[in-house]
Residue, then its C-alpha position, 0 to 999 in steps of 0.5 A: m789770319c783772315s786777309r782780304f788779299n790771299n796773295c799780297e805784299v805790302a812794302a812800307s817805305p821808311g819815314r812815313t806812314g806805310g801801306r796800309l792793308v786792313s785785315d778782318l778777324v772773322s767772328g772774333v776769334s772765329g776767322d782764320s786768325t791761324r793763318s800764317v803771316r810772314t813778315r820779311l824785312y828788307g833794305s831799299r833796293i826793290g826789284p822791278e817786278p811788283p807782285r802780280d796779284l796787287v800791283m802798287e808802287m812801293m815808293e814813298g807816296d803810293v801805297m796808302d792811296k792804291l789800297e784805301d781806293m781798294s778797301s771797299v771793294y774787298d770788305f766781303d769775305p768770299i769764302t763766307g759772305n759773312i761780315p767779319a766781327t772786327k778789324v784790327e790795325i797792326t803796327v809794326s816796329c824793329r829794333n837792332l836790325l842788321d846794317k846793310d848800307t856801307f856809308s849809312k843806315s839800312d832803309p828798312l821796309c817791311v813785307l807782309y805775306t799771307q800764307g800761301v803766297e807763291t815764291k816771288q824774286w825780290r832784289e832787296d837786301f834780306l835782314g830777316q823774317t818771322f812767322c806769326t798768326l794774327g791770333e798770336i798778336v791779338g792774344s799777346p799781353a796788350s796785343r803786343l807781340e815781340k818775336p826775334l827776327g831770323g832767317i840768316p844762319g849764324k847772325k842776330c837779326g834783331t827784333i820785331v814788334l807787332s802790335a794790334e788795335e781795334l778800328s774804332n767803327c767796329r764797336d759802334s751799336a745803333t738803338m732804334q725804334f720804328c712804328a708803322n701806320k695803316l699797314d694792309k690788313k691780312d687777316f680775315f677775322g681781325k687786324s694783322d700781327p706785324f712784324m718786321v725783318f732787316y737784311r744787310s746787303n752783301e757784296d755779291g748782291t744777296f741779303t743776309i737777315c741781321h735783325k727781326t723785331e717782336v710780333v705786335k698783335n692785332t694792329l695795323n699801326p704797330v709800335w715796336q719796341p727799341f732794339t740795339i745792333p752792331v753797326r757792323a752787322l747792320c752795314n758792315g761799316d759801310y754807311d751807304r750800304t742798302i738795308k732792306v726791310e720787309v714787313y709781315d703779318w705773323d701766322r701761327d702756322g709759320s706761313h707768314d704774310f707778306i705786307g711789303d718792304f723798303t730800303t734805307s741806309y745807315r746814313e739815312l737812318a743816322r739822320g734820326q726822326s725826320q721827313f726822310n725816315v718815313y717809308e712807304v711799304i711797297n708790294t711789288k705784286k700788288k703794285m703791278k696788278k693794281k693801277k691805283y696801288v699806292h703803298s701798304g702802309t708807312v714806317t716811321l723811324l721814331s728814335f736813333s742813337v749810336e754809342s761806342e761799346f767795349t768789345f772782346l778785344d778790349y777785354i783780352k788787351g786788358g789781360t783776360q785770359i781764355n781757358f780752353t778744355v776739350a772733352i772727347d766721347f769715348t763711348a762704343s758707338n764710336g766703333n772699334p779704334s783698330q777698325s777703319t770704319s771706327l770714328h776713332y781710327m788712327n789713320p797714319y796718312q790722316l786725322n780722324a774727325y775728332a783729331m781734326a775738329l780738335k785741331a780746327v778750333g784749338e789752334i785758334i783759341q790757344d793763341y788766347d791762353s797765355d800758358k797754352m796748357f789745356p785740360a783735356l777729358g774723356f767720357g764714357a770709357k772703362l778705365p784700367p785697371d778695374g774697368r770702372v766707367s767714368h764720365e770725367f777722366p783725364l786724357n793723359g791719366n793724371m787726375e792731379n794734373p790733367y793739362c796737356n802742352g798745347i793742341e799737339g799735347i792734347l792730341e798725343a794724350y788722346h791717341q795714348s788714351l785709345k790704347t789704354v781705355q775700353l770704349y763703353g758708355p752711356t753718353n754723358f755730358a753733365p760731368v764735363v760741363n759741371h767739370v769746367a763750371r767748378y773752375a769758372a765759378a771760382v773766377q767771376d771777376g772778368s780775369q778769365y773765361f772758360v770755353l769747353l769743346i765737346i766732341t761727340d758722336g752720339v745721342i745724348s744719354d743725360m738730358a735733363q742733367t745736361k740741361e740743368a748743368i747748362v742752365n747753371g752755367a749760363k750764370l758763370p763765365m763759360s761757353i760750350i762748343i759741341v761738335g757732332v761727328g758721325q752720321a747720327e741724328f743730332d736733334a738733341m744737340v740742336e735743342l741744347d744749342g738754344d738759338d731758337i728756344r732758350i733752354s730751360s731746367r726745372g721751369k728755370l730759363a738759362e740766363r744767356d745762350i752759352v752753347q753752339f752746335v755744329p755737325f762735322r759732316d756739314y764741313m767735309d769737302r768732297t774734293g778733299n781740301h781739309v784746310l778750307s773745311m776746317a777754316r769753315l768749321a772753326k769760323d762757325v763754331l767759334a763765331e758766338i763766342p765773342d758775343q756770349f763773352i760780351s754778355y757775360m761781362k755786360s750782365r755783371g757790369i765788368k769793364p775791361n782793365p786798360a791796356p798797358p801803355p805801348y813801349t816805344p824804345p828809343g832809337h827804334t825803326h817804326h812804321h805803321t802798316q794795317i794787315 
């Protein structure tokens, strides 16, 4: 779980809504939603020492106020500087708790720890504890996870129920249109070719690009097309946060000429077309040089509207399953697995790059798959007994049932296959892409979505066939993640990624972007902190999955199924806590 507080306890007093601590689900499933959350339940006697990292009175009326006051301070993710894809509210309820009071019922409170919290001394009556991840809660049917409480040997400690609900302001998208008037002329033989770049401000004072308009050719009075952007991407839900807009004159060689900039905010834009939304474009350098300088033109907001859209979590709560498949490169360029220089070398003290990448990505995705059974494939190896080269073989050796039980099952099958197959070549992706596409083609009603993780070390050998497979796969409910390990050049992988230029095959453009590529070497921490570096890897490789998922559902007009109604058993202990 990616909480904004690295060390925190939240105690919720009985009889009222408890403490509120908002958790970020970074980039949909891409945040560290695997970070463990330890939930401990206590009776009402609390020790004199509050946690030193976040001081608050754990009494009836103070928890909510103190945390709400701090909420704007901690919206920023200090590790990445990126915005969360959404925020979820976790509701906690319990049944059949132990009774610690002699003459009355216990007055339970719930203490929520994020992983890595130091042991602190408390003086409550311990009622039980459980461990889970945010992904487990969100990925459960109707985003409702029920787990037994433990921690007291020989005693049944009751049950805890955790429900996740997405906060409403995370699903808004704004559609707006702008025009400009009398912009500065930048081209010697013609008028300017203007475009605008929008930047979201971060908590540390830096700016991040969140949108770029199209170029309008040969005019000083452009009218840009309307565009739609998630409100969270524009301002991270803070309606008063500064939005900076830069205006440029496009040049073919990429050295675009700066015309000027202006600032606004979501709250200002939401006023719609008015005198408040006519902005002077200012070029600071010109202003300093010329005493009579006024501005470099004006930009006017023509229209602005907001609507709430279906989100990734709406579909997950409605029962959509994420099916995860992994494909591992067994080509000879990885090196002899028995030698320490090999990318497949099995160091007894440390996972190799293949295993680390698989574990980092898989441990997040597995929470969104109910049966935790995953197909695991290999490609580029000679198989026993006849030495046949295969680019689509099951790691567990079972052609009829290539499924492995959880990520640990995949790792075990991977280790075993290294002992039985011979690394060979070439590096062909198309067979494993088509393998997943066949399954995706059979289920296009929105009930399932397929994610293929390819881990590879080298230059792709079947580029044309892979492009064709990806273009065909873009019509289906599937996404592809490629993690490049080793020191090879990965130019072809960047091309497959399609972020800058949409991939095409035989003159046909991919319907949507379904590929995300990252080089593993960019995430190796020189200090040896693999936990943090793998969390960053998982976040970045999964960053595009929710948007790719939504793009498929929207293109097919598929709406999420309604979530089952929440179950409220009689006589249960309930309080409302956001983590």
